[in-house]
Backbone atoms as SQL, in Angstrom:
CREATE TABLE atoms (id INTEGER PRIMARY KEY, chain TEXT, resi INTEGER, resn TEXT, atom TEXT, x REAL, y REAL, z REAL);
INSERT INTO atoms VALUES
  (1, 'A', 1, 'VAL', 'N', 25.330, -14.684, -61.680),
  (2, 'A', 1, 'VAL', 'CA', 25.623, -14.751, -60.262),
  (3, 'A', 1, 'VAL', 'C', 25.012, -13.544, -59.548),
  (4, 'A', 2, 'ALA', 'N', 25.128, -12.363, -60.111),
  (5, 'A', 2, 'ALA', 'CA', 24.578, -11.152, -59.508),
  (6, 'A', 2, 'ALA', 'C', 23.054, -11.257, -59.443),
  (7, 'A', 3, 'GLU', 'N', 22.464, -11.797, -60.502),
  (8, 'A', 3, 'GLU', 'CA', 20.996, -11.958, -60.519),
  (9, 'A', 3, 'GLU', 'C', 20.553, -12.933, -59.425),
  (10, 'A', 4, 'ALA', 'N', 21.296, -14.017, -59.204),
  (11, 'A', 4, 'ALA', 'CA', 20.955, -14.992, -58.164),
  (12, 'A', 4, 'ALA', 'C', 21.066, -14.357, -56.782),
  (13, 'A', 5, 'ALA', 'N', 22.092, -13.535, -56.559),
  (14, 'A', 5, 'ALA', 'CA', 22.269, -12.861, -55.272),
  (15, 'A', 5, 'ALA', 'C', 21.128, -11.879, -55.033),
  (16, 'A', 6, 'ARG', 'N', 20.728, -11.138, -56.077),
  (17, 'A', 6, 'ARG', 'CA', 19.621, -10.185, -55.957),
  (18, 'A', 6, 'ARG', 'C', 18.330, -10.913, -55.624),
  (19, 'A', 7, 'LEU', 'N', 18.069, -12.037, -56.273),
  (20, 'A', 7, 'LEU', 'CA', 16.860, -12.815, -55.998),
  (21, 'A', 7, 'LEU', 'C', 16.884, -13.403, -54.582),
  (22, 'A', 8, 'ALA', 'N', 18.064, -13.826, -54.124),
  (23, 'A', 8, 'ALA', 'CA', 18.186, -14.373, -52.779),
  (24, 'A', 8, 'ALA', 'C', 17.907, -13.293, -51.731),
  (25, 'A', 9, 'ARG', 'N', 18.459, -12.074, -51.954),
  (26, 'A', 9, 'ARG', 'CA', 18.188, -10.964, -51.021),
  (27, 'A', 9, 'ARG', 'C', 16.705, -10.631, -50.996),
  (28, 'A', 10, 'ARG', 'N', 16.082, -10.604, -52.156),
  (29, 'A', 10, 'ARG', 'CA', 14.652, -10.304, -52.252),
  (30, 'A', 10, 'ARG', 'C', 13.834, -11.367, -51.503),
  (31, 'A', 11, 'ALA', 'N', 14.248, -12.636, -51.614),
  (32, 'A', 11, 'ALA', 'CA', 13.546, -13.716, -50.914),
  (33, 'A', 11, 'ALA', 'C', 13.688, -13.571, -49.402),
  (34, 'A', 12, 'VAL', 'N', 14.878, -13.199, -48.933),
  (35, 'A', 12, 'VAL', 'CA', 15.090, -13.011, -47.492),
  (36, 'A', 12, 'VAL', 'C', 14.242, -11.849, -46.979),
  (37, 'A', 13, 'VAL', 'N', 14.216, -10.737, -47.695),
  (38, 'A', 13, 'VAL', 'CA', 13.421, -9.576, -47.287),
  (39, 'A', 13, 'VAL', 'C', 11.939, -9.946, -47.250),
  (40, 'A', 14, 'ALA', 'N', 11.467, -10.686, -48.229),
  (41, 'A', 14, 'ALA', 'CA', 10.066, -11.100, -48.253),
  (42, 'A', 14, 'ALA', 'C', 9.751, -12.042, -47.091),
  (43, 'A', 15, 'ALA', 'N', 10.665, -12.958, -46.783),
  (44, 'A', 15, 'ALA', 'CA', 10.439, -13.906, -45.688),
  (45, 'A', 15, 'ALA', 'C', 10.405, -13.181, -44.343),
  (46, 'A', 16, 'VAL', 'N', 11.315, -12.240, -44.138),
  (47, 'A', 16, 'VAL', 'CA', 11.342, -11.489, -42.884),
  (48, 'A', 16, 'VAL', 'C', 10.079, -10.647, -42.751),
  (49, 'A', 17, 'GLY', 'N', 9.621, -10.061, -43.825),
  (50, 'A', 17, 'GLY', 'CA', 8.405, -9.245, -43.792),
  (51, 'A', 17, 'GLY', 'C', 7.158, -10.067, -43.556),
  (52, 'A', 18, 'ALA', 'N', 7.190, -11.360, -43.883),
  (53, 'A', 18, 'ALA', 'CA', 6.012, -12.217, -43.717),
  (54, 'A', 18, 'ALA', 'C', 5.856, -12.731, -42.295),
  (55, 'A', 19, 'VAL', 'N', 6.914, -12.662, -41.488),
  (56, 'A', 19, 'VAL', 'CA', 6.851, -13.141, -40.112),
  (57, 'A', 19, 'VAL', 'C', 6.168, -12.074, -39.261),
  (58, 'A', 20, 'PRO', 'N', 5.082, -12.443, -38.576),
  (59, 'A', 20, 'PRO', 'CA', 4.410, -11.433, -37.748),
  (60, 'A', 20, 'PRO', 'C', 5.306, -11.021, -36.593),
  (61, 'A', 21, 'PRO', 'N', 5.190, -9.773, -36.152),
  (62, 'A', 21, 'PRO', 'CA', 6.030, -9.329, -35.041),
  (63, 'A', 21, 'PRO', 'C', 5.639, -10.042, -33.761),
  (64, 'A', 22, 'LEU', 'N', 6.612, -10.220, -32.878),
  (65, 'A', 22, 'LEU', 'CA', 6.344, -10.845, -31.589),
  (66, 'A', 22, 'LEU', 'C', 5.527, -9.887, -30.726),
  (67, 'A', 23, 'PRO', 'N', 4.576, -10.419, -29.972),
  (68, 'A', 23, 'PRO', 'CA', 3.846, -9.530, -29.072),
  (69, 'A', 23, 'PRO', 'C', 4.785, -9.055, -27.975),
  (70, 'A', 24, 'PRO', 'N', 4.501, -7.903, -27.391),
  (71, 'A', 24, 'PRO', 'CA', 5.355, -7.442, -26.304),
  (72, 'A', 24, 'PRO', 'C', 5.369, -8.456, -25.172),
  (73, 'A', 25, 'ALA', 'N', 6.496, -8.569, -24.482),
  (74, 'A', 25, 'ALA', 'CA', 6.619, -9.548, -23.406),
  (75, 'A', 25, 'ALA', 'C', 5.557, -9.317, -22.340),
  (76, 'A', 26, 'ASN', 'N', 5.293, -8.082, -22.003),
  (77, 'A', 26, 'ASN', 'CA', 4.254, -7.748, -21.033),
  (78, 'A', 26, 'ASN', 'C', 3.463, -6.586, -21.612),
  (79, 'A', 27, 'PRO', 'N', 2.338, -6.859, -22.287),
  (80, 'A', 27, 'PRO', 'CA', 1.620, -5.807, -22.984),
  (81, 'A', 27, 'PRO', 'C', 1.175, -4.660, -22.072),
  (82, 'A', 28, 'THR', 'N', 0.872, -4.939, -20.842),
  (83, 'A', 28, 'THR', 'CA', 0.486, -3.890, -19.906),
  (84, 'A', 28, 'THR', 'C', 1.426, -3.957, -18.714),
  (85, 'A', 29, 'PRO', 'N', 2.306, -2.973, -18.564),
  (86, 'A', 29, 'PRO', 'CA', 3.257, -3.014, -17.444),
  (87, 'A', 29, 'PRO', 'C', 2.532, -3.157, -16.111),
  (88, 'A', 30, 'GLY', 'N', 3.052, -4.033, -15.284),
  (89, 'A', 30, 'GLY', 'CA', 2.465, -4.235, -13.968),
  (90, 'A', 30, 'GLY', 'C', 1.331, -5.236, -13.933),
  (91, 'A', 31, 'LEU', 'N', 0.783, -5.588, -15.078),
  (92, 'A', 31, 'LEU', 'CA', -0.320, -6.547, -15.130),
  (93, 'A', 31, 'LEU', 'C', 0.261, -7.955, -15.165),
  (94, 'A', 32, 'LEU', 'N', -0.165, -8.786, -14.229),
  (95, 'A', 32, 'LEU', 'CA', 0.293, -10.172, -14.165),
  (96, 'A', 32, 'LEU', 'C', -0.750, -11.056, -14.820),
  (97, 'A', 33, 'ARG', 'N', -0.318, -11.975, -15.661),
  (98, 'A', 33, 'ARG', 'CA', -1.235, -12.882, -16.358),
  (99, 'A', 33, 'ARG', 'C', -0.819, -14.315, -16.114),
  (100, 'A', 34, 'VAL', 'N', -1.814, -15.118, -15.754),
  (101, 'A', 34, 'VAL', 'CA', -1.612, -16.557, -15.607),
  (102, 'A', 34, 'VAL', 'C', -2.829, -17.195, -16.255),
  (103, 'A', 35, 'GLY', 'N', -2.663, -17.612, -17.512),
  (104, 'A', 35, 'GLY', 'CA', -3.807, -18.133, -18.254),
  (105, 'A', 35, 'GLY', 'C', -4.879, -17.066, -18.369),
  (106, 'A', 36, 'GLU', 'N', -6.101, -17.383, -17.959),
  (107, 'A', 36, 'GLU', 'CA', -7.222, -16.445, -18.022),
  (108, 'A', 36, 'GLU', 'C', -7.229, -15.458, -16.860),
  (109, 'A', 37, 'LEU', 'N', -6.364, -15.671, -15.885),
  (110, 'A', 37, 'LEU', 'CA', -6.310, -14.809, -14.712),
  (111, 'A', 37, 'LEU', 'C', -5.431, -13.596, -14.997),
  (112, 'A', 38, 'GLN', 'N', -5.935, -12.413, -14.653),
  (113, 'A', 38, 'GLN', 'CA', -5.174, -11.180, -14.772),
  (114, 'A', 38, 'GLN', 'C', -5.221, -10.469, -13.428),
  (115, 'A', 39, 'VAL', 'N', -4.064, -9.980, -12.984),
  (116, 'A', 39, 'VAL', 'CA', -3.962, -9.294, -11.704),
  (117, 'A', 39, 'VAL', 'C', -3.229, -7.979, -11.924),
  (118, 'A', 40, 'ASP', 'N', -3.839, -6.893, -11.491),
  (119, 'A', 40, 'ASP', 'CA', -3.208, -5.581, -11.543),
  (120, 'A', 40, 'ASP', 'C', -2.956, -5.135, -10.106),
  (121, 'A', 41, 'PRO', 'N', -1.775, -5.462, -9.548),
  (122, 'A', 41, 'PRO', 'CA', -1.509, -5.146, -8.148),
  (123, 'A', 41, 'PRO', 'C', -1.558, -3.651, -7.848),
  (124, 'A', 42, 'ALA', 'N', -1.093, -2.826, -8.781),
  (125, 'A', 42, 'ALA', 'CA', -1.066, -1.383, -8.538),
  (126, 'A', 42, 'ALA', 'C', -2.477, -0.814, -8.394),
  (127, 'A', 43, 'ALA', 'N', -3.398, -1.303, -9.198),
  (128, 'A', 43, 'ALA', 'CA', -4.774, -0.807, -9.155),
  (129, 'A', 43, 'ALA', 'C', -5.648, -1.580, -8.169),
  (130, 'A', 44, 'GLY', 'N', -5.137, -2.707, -7.668),
  (131, 'A', 44, 'GLY', 'CA', -5.922, -3.525, -6.746),
  (132, 'A', 44, 'GLY', 'C', -7.119, -4.171, -7.419),
  (133, 'A', 45, 'ARG', 'N', -6.923, -4.616, -8.676),
  (134, 'A', 45, 'ARG', 'CA', -8.006, -5.232, -9.442),
  (135, 'A', 45, 'ARG', 'C', -7.545, -6.578, -9.981),
  (136, 'A', 46, 'GLN', 'N', -8.505, -7.470, -10.175),
  (137, 'A', 46, 'GLN', 'CA', -8.206, -8.801, -10.706),
  (138, 'A', 46, 'GLN', 'C', -9.408, -9.310, -11.482),
  (139, 'A', 47, 'TRP', 'N', -9.125, -10.109, -12.514),
  (140, 'A', 47, 'TRP', 'CA', -10.155, -10.662, -13.387),
  (141, 'A', 47, 'TRP', 'C', -9.849, -12.115, -13.660),
  (142, 'A', 48, 'TYR', 'N', -10.889, -12.887, -13.851),
  (143, 'A', 48, 'TYR', 'CA', -10.739, -14.207, -14.431),
  (144, 'A', 48, 'TYR', 'C', -11.562, -14.166, -15.698),
  (145, 'A', 49, 'GLY', 'N', -10.903, -14.261, -16.851),
  (146, 'A', 49, 'GLY', 'CA', -11.588, -14.045, -18.122),
  (147, 'A', 49, 'GLY', 'C', -12.055, -12.597, -18.151),
  (148, 'A', 50, 'GLU', 'N', -13.330, -12.385, -18.380),
  (149, 'A', 50, 'GLU', 'CA', -13.897, -11.035, -18.416),
  (150, 'A', 50, 'GLU', 'C', -14.469, -10.623, -17.072),
  (151, 'A', 51, 'ALA', 'N', -14.547, -11.552, -16.123),
  (152, 'A', 51, 'ALA', 'CA', -15.195, -11.275, -14.839),
  (153, 'A', 51, 'ALA', 'C', -14.211, -10.684, -13.835),
  (154, 'A', 52, 'GLU', 'N', -14.463, -9.444, -13.438),
  (155, 'A', 52, 'GLU', 'CA', -13.669, -8.842, -12.379),
  (156, 'A', 52, 'GLU', 'C', -14.262, -9.296, -11.053),
  (157, 'A', 53, 'PHE', 'N', -13.395, -9.573, -10.086),
  (158, 'A', 53, 'PHE', 'CA', -13.895, -9.995, -8.785),
  (159, 'A', 53, 'PHE', 'C', -13.165, -9.244, -7.689),
  (160, 'A', 54, 'GLU', 'N', -13.845, -9.089, -6.568),
  (161, 'A', 54, 'GLU', 'CA', -13.328, -8.326, -5.435),
  (162, 'A', 54, 'GLU', 'C', -12.565, -9.228, -4.470),
  (163, 'A', 55, 'LEU', 'N', -11.541, -8.655, -3.854),
  (164, 'A', 55, 'LEU', 'CA', -10.772, -9.338, -2.816),
  (165, 'A', 55, 'LEU', 'C', -10.428, -8.335, -1.722),
  (166, 'A', 56, 'THR', 'N', -10.182, -8.847, -0.540),
  (167, 'A', 56, 'THR', 'CA', -9.697, -7.993, 0.537),
  (168, 'A', 56, 'THR', 'C', -8.242, -7.627, 0.233),
  (169, 'A', 57, 'PRO', 'N', -7.705, -6.594, 0.873),
  (170, 'A', 57, 'PRO', 'CA', -6.295, -6.241, 0.636),
  (171, 'A', 57, 'PRO', 'C', -5.330, -7.402, 0.902),
  (172, 'A', 58, 'LEU', 'N', -5.571, -8.184, 1.939),
  (173, 'A', 58, 'LEU', 'CA', -4.725, -9.333, 2.235),
  (174, 'A', 58, 'LEU', 'C', -4.775, -10.357, 1.108),
  (175, 'A', 59, 'HIS', 'N', -5.968, -10.658, 0.622),
  (176, 'A', 59, 'HIS', 'CA', -6.114, -11.646, -0.450),
  (177, 'A', 59, 'HIS', 'C', -5.545, -11.121, -1.770),
  (178, 'A', 60, 'ARG', 'N', -5.639, -9.812, -2.013),
  (179, 'A', 60, 'ARG', 'CA', -5.032, -9.225, -3.217),
  (180, 'A', 60, 'ARG', 'C', -3.518, -9.385, -3.172),
  (181, 'A', 61, 'ARG', 'N', -2.911, -9.124, -1.997),
  (182, 'A', 61, 'ARG', 'CA', -1.452, -9.296, -1.873),
  (183, 'A', 61, 'ARG', 'C', -1.063, -10.756, -2.080),
  (184, 'A', 62, 'LEU', 'N', -1.827, -11.648, -1.497),
  (185, 'A', 62, 'LEU', 'CA', -1.560, -13.082, -1.644),
  (186, 'A', 62, 'LEU', 'C', -1.609, -13.486, -3.111),
  (187, 'A', 63, 'LEU', 'N', -2.649, -13.063, -3.817),
  (188, 'A', 63, 'LEU', 'CA', -2.789, -13.396, -5.236),
  (189, 'A', 63, 'LEU', 'C', -1.660, -12.783, -6.056),
  (190, 'A', 64, 'ALA', 'N', -1.299, -11.543, -5.785),
  (191, 'A', 64, 'ALA', 'CA', -0.233, -10.884, -6.550),
  (192, 'A', 64, 'ALA', 'C', 1.105, -11.586, -6.355),
  (193, 'A', 65, 'VAL', 'N', 1.409, -11.980, -5.126),
  (194, 'A', 65, 'VAL', 'CA', 2.674, -12.682, -4.857),
  (195, 'A', 65, 'VAL', 'C', 2.711, -13.998, -5.625),
  (196, 'A', 66, 'MET', 'N', 1.623, -14.739, -5.578),
  (197, 'A', 66, 'MET', 'CA', 1.597, -16.048, -6.239),
  (198, 'A', 66, 'MET', 'C', 1.540, -15.915, -7.760),
  (199, 'A', 67, 'ALA', 'N', 0.850, -14.893, -8.268),
  (200, 'A', 67, 'ALA', 'CA', 0.754, -14.698, -9.721),
  (201, 'A', 67, 'ALA', 'C', 2.082, -14.236, -10.315),
  (202, 'A', 68, 'ALA', 'N', 2.910, -13.590, -9.513),
  (203, 'A', 68, 'ALA', 'CA', 4.209, -13.135, -10.013),
  (204, 'A', 68, 'ALA', 'C', 5.136, -14.304, -10.323),
  (205, 'A', 69, 'VAL', 'N', 4.924, -15.439, -9.652),
  (206, 'A', 69, 'VAL', 'CA', 5.750, -16.625, -9.880),
  (207, 'A', 69, 'VAL', 'C', 4.820, -17.839, -9.953),
  (208, 'A', 70, 'PRO', 'N', 4.023, -17.937, -11.031),
  (209, 'A', 70, 'PRO', 'CA', 3.092, -19.063, -11.110),
  (210, 'A', 70, 'PRO', 'C', 3.825, -20.401, -11.117),
  (211, 'A', 71, 'CYS', 'N', 3.189, -21.384, -10.560),
  (212, 'A', 71, 'CYS', 'CA', 3.688, -22.755, -10.461),
  (213, 'A', 71, 'CYS', 'C', 4.703, -22.960, -9.344),
  (214, 'A', 72, 'LEU', 'N', 5.209, -21.899, -8.741),
  (215, 'A', 72, 'LEU', 'CA', 6.113, -22.057, -7.608),
  (216, 'A', 72, 'LEU', 'C', 5.281, -22.442, -6.396),
  (217, 'A', 73, 'VAL', 'N', 5.697, -23.481, -5.707),
  (218, 'A', 73, 'VAL', 'CA', 4.995, -23.903, -4.497),
  (219, 'A', 73, 'VAL', 'C', 5.538, -23.080, -3.338),
  (220, 'A', 74, 'PHE', 'N', 4.645, -22.299, -2.728),
  (221, 'A', 74, 'PHE', 'CA', 5.002, -21.446, -1.607),
  (222, 'A', 74, 'PHE', 'C', 4.696, -22.163, -0.297),
  (223, 'A', 75, 'ALA', 'N', 5.651, -22.190, 0.605),
  (224, 'A', 75, 'ALA', 'CA', 5.420, -22.707, 1.951),
  (225, 'A', 75, 'ALA', 'C', 4.697, -21.641, 2.764),
  (226, 'A', 76, 'ARG', 'N', 4.049, -22.051, 3.837),
  (227, 'A', 76, 'ARG', 'CA', 3.308, -21.123, 4.678),
  (228, 'A', 76, 'ARG', 'C', 4.211, -19.982, 5.163),
  (229, 'A', 77, 'ASP', 'N', 5.407, -20.296, 5.610),
  (230, 'A', 77, 'ASP', 'CA', 6.312, -19.263, 6.121),
  (231, 'A', 77, 'ASP', 'C', 6.709, -18.260, 5.043),
  (232, 'A', 78, 'GLU', 'N', 6.860, -18.738, 3.806),
  (233, 'A', 78, 'GLU', 'CA', 7.179, -17.824, 2.704),
  (234, 'A', 78, 'GLU', 'C', 6.033, -16.854, 2.466),
  (235, 'A', 79, 'LEU', 'N', 4.813, -17.361, 2.492),
  (236, 'A', 79, 'LEU', 'CA', 3.653, -16.490, 2.277),
  (237, 'A', 79, 'LEU', 'C', 3.482, -15.499, 3.422),
  (238, 'A', 80, 'VAL', 'N', 3.751, -15.936, 4.633),
  (239, 'A', 80, 'VAL', 'CA', 3.680, -15.012, 5.775),
  (240, 'A', 80, 'VAL', 'C', 4.679, -13.877, 5.563),
  (241, 'A', 81, 'ALA', 'N', 5.903, -14.216, 5.173),
  (242, 'A', 81, 'ALA', 'CA', 6.942, -13.205, 4.969),
  (243, 'A', 81, 'ALA', 'C', 6.586, -12.246, 3.839),
  (244, 'A', 82, 'GLU', 'N', 6.002, -12.768, 2.767),
  (245, 'A', 82, 'GLU', 'CA', 5.690, -11.944, 1.597),
  (246, 'A', 82, 'GLU', 'C', 4.382, -11.174, 1.717),
  (247, 'A', 83, 'VAL', 'N', 3.403, -11.764, 2.377),
  (248, 'A', 83, 'VAL', 'CA', 2.056, -11.204, 2.366),
  (249, 'A', 83, 'VAL', 'C', 1.672, -10.553, 3.686),
  (250, 'A', 84, 'CYS', 'N', 1.829, -11.271, 4.770),
  (251, 'A', 84, 'CYS', 'CA', 1.346, -10.787, 6.070),
  (252, 'A', 84, 'CYS', 'C', 2.325, -9.830, 6.726),
  (253, 'A', 85, 'ARG', 'N', 3.586, -10.146, 6.643),
  (254, 'A', 85, 'ARG', 'CA', 4.652, -9.366, 7.257),
  (255, 'A', 85, 'ARG', 'C', 4.537, -9.294, 8.789),
  (256, 'A', 86, 'ARG', 'N', 3.669, -10.131, 9.356),
  (257, 'A', 86, 'ARG', 'CA', 3.550, -10.212, 10.813),
  (258, 'A', 86, 'ARG', 'C', 3.439, -11.675, 11.198),
  (259, 'A', 87, 'PRO', 'N', 4.416, -12.200, 11.930),
  (260, 'A', 87, 'PRO', 'CA', 4.422, -13.625, 12.272),
  (261, 'A', 87, 'PRO', 'C', 3.153, -14.088, 12.982),
  (262, 'A', 88, 'ARG', 'N', 2.481, -13.222, 13.712),
  (263, 'A', 88, 'ARG', 'CA', 1.289, -13.659, 14.446),
  (264, 'A', 88, 'ARG', 'C', 0.138, -14.024, 13.506),
  (265, 'A', 89, 'LEU', 'N', 0.253, -13.642, 12.221),
  (266, 'A', 89, 'LEU', 'CA', -0.792, -13.973, 11.256),
  (267, 'A', 89, 'LEU', 'C', -0.516, -15.275, 10.520),
  (268, 'A', 90, 'ALA', 'N', 0.485, -16.030, 10.947),
  (269, 'A', 90, 'ALA', 'CA', 0.870, -17.257, 10.248),
  (270, 'A', 90, 'ALA', 'C', -0.293, -18.234, 10.120),
  (271, 'A', 91, 'ASP', 'N', -1.108, -18.335, 11.162),
  (272, 'A', 91, 'ASP', 'CA', -2.242, -19.268, 11.097),
  (273, 'A', 91, 'ASP', 'C', -3.319, -18.803, 10.126),
  (274, 'A', 92, 'ALA', 'N', -3.326, -17.523, 9.809),
  (275, 'A', 92, 'ALA', 'CA', -4.339, -16.983, 8.898),
  (276, 'A', 92, 'ALA', 'C', -4.050, -17.331, 7.442),
  (277, 'A', 93, 'VAL', 'N', -2.841, -17.764, 7.126),
  (278, 'A', 93, 'VAL', 'CA', -2.483, -18.045, 5.732),
  (279, 'A', 93, 'VAL', 'C', -3.334, -19.166, 5.157),
  (280, 'A', 94, 'LYS', 'N', -3.508, -20.242, 5.895),
  (281, 'A', 94, 'LYS', 'CA', -4.292, -21.376, 5.391),
  (282, 'A', 94, 'LYS', 'C', -5.728, -20.944, 5.098),
  (283, 'A', 95, 'VAL', 'N', -6.317, -20.174, 5.995),
  (284, 'A', 95, 'VAL', 'CA', -7.679, -19.676, 5.803),
  (285, 'A', 95, 'VAL', 'C', -7.718, -18.716, 4.612),
  (286, 'A', 96, 'SER', 'N', -6.706, -17.853, 4.492),
  (287, 'A', 96, 'SER', 'CA', -6.662, -16.895, 3.383),
  (288, 'A', 96, 'SER', 'C', -6.544, -17.595, 2.042),
  (289, 'A', 97, 'VAL', 'N', -5.730, -18.633, 1.970),
  (290, 'A', 97, 'VAL', 'CA', -5.598, -19.397, 0.725),
  (291, 'A', 97, 'VAL', 'C', -6.938, -20.030, 0.370),
  (292, 'A', 98, 'SER', 'N', -7.620, -20.581, 1.353),
  (293, 'A', 98, 'SER', 'CA', -8.926, -21.200, 1.115),
  (294, 'A', 98, 'SER', 'C', -9.937, -20.177, 0.603),
  (295, 'A', 99, 'ARG', 'N', -9.973, -19.002, 1.214),
  (296, 'A', 99, 'ARG', 'CA', -10.914, -17.959, 0.781),
  (297, 'A', 99, 'ARG', 'C', -10.572, -17.438, -0.601),
  (298, 'A', 100, 'LEU', 'N', -9.279, -17.311, -0.889),
  (299, 'A', 100, 'LEU', 'CA', -8.861, -16.872, -2.217),
  (300, 'A', 100, 'LEU', 'C', -9.248, -17.907, -3.263),
  (301, 'A', 101, 'ARG', 'N', -9.070, -19.182, -2.954),
  (302, 'A', 101, 'ARG', 'CA', -9.465, -20.252, -3.872),
  (303, 'A', 101, 'ARG', 'C', -10.963, -20.168, -4.179),
  (304, 'A', 102, 'ARG', 'N', -11.772, -19.974, -3.143),
  (305, 'A', 102, 'ARG', 'CA', -13.231, -19.855, -3.346),
  (306, 'A', 102, 'ARG', 'C', -13.580, -18.659, -4.226),
  (307, 'A', 103, 'ALA', 'N', -12.887, -17.540, -4.039),
  (308, 'A', 103, 'ALA', 'CA', -13.141, -16.348, -4.858),
  (309, 'A', 103, 'ALA', 'C', -12.785, -16.604, -6.321),
  (310, 'A', 104, 'LEU', 'N', -11.674, -17.303, -6.556),
  (311, 'A', 104, 'LEU', 'CA', -11.273, -17.624, -7.929),
  (312, 'A', 104, 'LEU', 'C', -12.282, -18.559, -8.594),
  (313, 'A', 105, 'VAL', 'N', -12.712, -19.579, -7.874),
  (314, 'A', 105, 'VAL', 'CA', -13.691, -20.530, -8.424),
  (315, 'A', 105, 'VAL', 'C', -15.009, -19.813, -8.696),
  (316, 'A', 106, 'ALA', 'N', -15.437, -18.930, -7.790),
  (317, 'A', 106, 'ALA', 'CA', -16.675, -18.183, -7.997),
  (318, 'A', 106, 'ALA', 'C', -16.585, -17.282, -9.230),
  (319, 'A', 107, 'ALA', 'N', -15.360, -16.814, -9.562),
  (320, 'A', 107, 'ALA', 'CA', -15.168, -15.969, -10.741),
  (321, 'A', 107, 'ALA', 'C', -15.061, -16.792, -12.025),
  (322, 'A', 108, 'GLY', 'N', -14.990, -18.131, -11.906),
  (323, 'A', 108, 'GLY', 'CA', -14.957, -18.980, -13.089),
  (324, 'A', 108, 'GLY', 'C', -13.706, -19.816, -13.261),
  (325, 'A', 109, 'ALA', 'N', -12.748, -19.693, -12.365),
  (326, 'A', 109, 'ALA', 'CA', -11.517, -20.480, -12.484),
  (327, 'A', 109, 'ALA', 'C', -11.795, -21.944, -12.166),
  (328, 'A', 110, 'PRO', 'N', -11.164, -22.868, -12.878),
  (329, 'A', 110, 'PRO', 'CA', -11.344, -24.287, -12.571),
  (330, 'A', 110, 'PRO', 'C', -10.782, -24.627, -11.190),
  (331, 'A', 111, 'ARG', 'N', -11.531, -25.351, -10.407),
  (332, 'A', 111, 'ARG', 'CA', -11.155, -25.686, -9.028),
  (333, 'A', 111, 'ARG', 'C', -9.830, -26.443, -8.955),
  (334, 'A', 112, 'ASP', 'N', -9.557, -27.300, -9.924),
  (335, 'A', 112, 'ASP', 'CA', -8.359, -28.142, -9.844),
  (336, 'A', 112, 'ASP', 'C', -7.112, -27.493, -10.425),
  (337, 'A', 113, 'ARG', 'N', -7.204, -26.230, -10.887),
  (338, 'A', 113, 'ARG', 'CA', -6.041, -25.607, -11.512),
  (339, 'A', 113, 'ARG', 'C', -5.436, -24.502, -10.657),
  (340, 'A', 114, 'PHE', 'N', -6.251, -23.713, -10.015),
  (341, 'A', 114, 'PHE', 'CA', -5.743, -22.560, -9.282),
  (342, 'A', 114, 'PHE', 'C', -5.679, -22.837, -7.794),
  (343, 'A', 115, 'LEU', 'N', -4.609, -22.385, -7.186),
  (344, 'A', 115, 'LEU', 'CA', -4.341, -22.570, -5.774),
  (345, 'A', 115, 'LEU', 'C', -4.394, -24.037, -5.373),
  (346, 'A', 116, 'VAL', 'N', -3.508, -24.768, -5.954),
  (347, 'A', 116, 'VAL', 'CA', -3.398, -26.197, -5.708),
  (348, 'A', 116, 'VAL', 'C', -2.570, -26.425, -4.443),
  (349, 'A', 117, 'SER', 'N', -3.047, -27.298, -3.588),
  (350, 'A', 117, 'SER', 'CA', -2.304, -27.665, -2.379),
  (351, 'A', 117, 'SER', 'C', -1.317, -28.765, -2.719),
  (352, 'A', 118, 'GLU', 'N', -0.085, -28.576, -2.321),
  (353, 'A', 118, 'GLU', 'CA', 0.939, -29.606, -2.454),
  (354, 'A', 118, 'GLU', 'C', 1.160, -30.142, -1.047),
  (355, 'A', 119, 'HIS', 'N', 0.622, -31.313, -0.771),
  (356, 'A', 119, 'HIS', 'CA', 0.596, -31.874, 0.577),
  (357, 'A', 119, 'HIS', 'C', 1.968, -31.830, 1.249),
  (358, 'A', 120, 'GLY', 'N', 1.997, -31.235, 2.422),
  (359, 'A', 120, 'GLY', 'CA', 3.215, -31.173, 3.204),
  (360, 'A', 120, 'GLY', 'C', 4.201, -30.110, 2.768),
  (361, 'A', 121, 'VAL', 'N', 3.893, -29.384, 1.697),
  (362, 'A', 121, 'VAL', 'CA', 4.824, -28.379, 1.198),
  (363, 'A', 121, 'VAL', 'C', 4.195, -26.988, 1.273),
  (364, 'A', 122, 'GLY', 'N', 3.069, -26.797, 0.602),
  (365, 'A', 122, 'GLY', 'CA', 2.430, -25.482, 0.570),
  (366, 'A', 122, 'GLY', 'C', 1.428, -25.391, -0.556),
  (367, 'A', 123, 'TRP', 'N', 1.371, -24.224, -1.202),
  (368, 'A', 123, 'TRP', 'CA', 0.378, -23.977, -2.249),
  (369, 'A', 123, 'TRP', 'C', 1.041, -23.370, -3.475),
  (370, 'A', 124, 'ALA', 'N', 0.498, -23.706, -4.638),
  (371, 'A', 124, 'ALA', 'CA', 0.941, -23.129, -5.898),
  (372, 'A', 124, 'ALA', 'C', -0.269, -22.524, -6.588),
  (373, 'A', 125, 'LEU', 'N', -0.048, -21.421, -7.290),
  (374, 'A', 125, 'LEU', 'CA', -1.154, -20.787, -8.010),
  (375, 'A', 125, 'LEU', 'C', -1.665, -21.730, -9.097),
  (376, 'A', 126, 'THR', 'N', -0.772, -22.381, -9.789),
  (377, 'A', 126, 'THR', 'CA', -1.179, -23.368, -10.785),
  (378, 'A', 126, 'THR', 'C', -0.423, -24.646, -10.527),
  (379, 'A', 127, 'ARG', 'N', -0.992, -25.746, -10.969),
  (380, 'A', 127, 'ARG', 'CA', -0.314, -27.024, -10.784),
  (381, 'A', 127, 'ARG', 'C', 1.027, -26.963, -11.517),
  (382, 'A', 128, 'PRO', 'N', 2.128, -27.340, -10.849),
  (383, 'A', 128, 'PRO', 'CA', 3.422, -27.281, -11.496),
  (384, 'A', 128, 'PRO', 'C', 3.414, -27.988, -12.856),
  (385, 'A', 129, 'GLY', 'N', 3.980, -27.289, -13.837),
  (386, 'A', 129, 'GLY', 'CA', 4.048, -27.830, -15.200),
  (387, 'A', 129, 'GLY', 'C', 2.834, -27.512, -16.042),
  (388, 'A', 130, 'SER', 'N', 1.859, -26.754, -15.513),
  (389, 'A', 130, 'SER', 'CA', 0.637, -26.524, -16.290),
  (390, 'A', 130, 'SER', 'C', 0.511, -25.106, -16.800),
  (391, 'A', 131, 'ALA', 'N', 1.412, -24.198, -16.466),
  (392, 'A', 131, 'ALA', 'CA', 1.240, -22.802, -16.863),
  (393, 'A', 131, 'ALA', 'C', 1.626, -22.554, -18.264);
């Protein structure tokens, strides 16, 4: 019985040692990842795959807000509150989303995956259910 218990403990220790450790939940603090897209809001930098691309400060804020909660459909008013912080810029949100989409596609992002329009509701960074 003692020999069986010793062998069982040895088997458990070997099994636990064979399981690779989990990667850190967020390997780089502050870095947002959505598939191949990486956004570093603190540094004002963003990449799609290996390609870094430039954005205006407004578009960087827009991307950071949406990347923090991928797949959430943001209404225009929500984006104004989070990104513009000035109600008079509400009409600029639609244009900003369009320009951000073009920048992502130019960097290599698939057109049908990033900044998807949900008719009558708003925009999502990724199609709901695809992240």
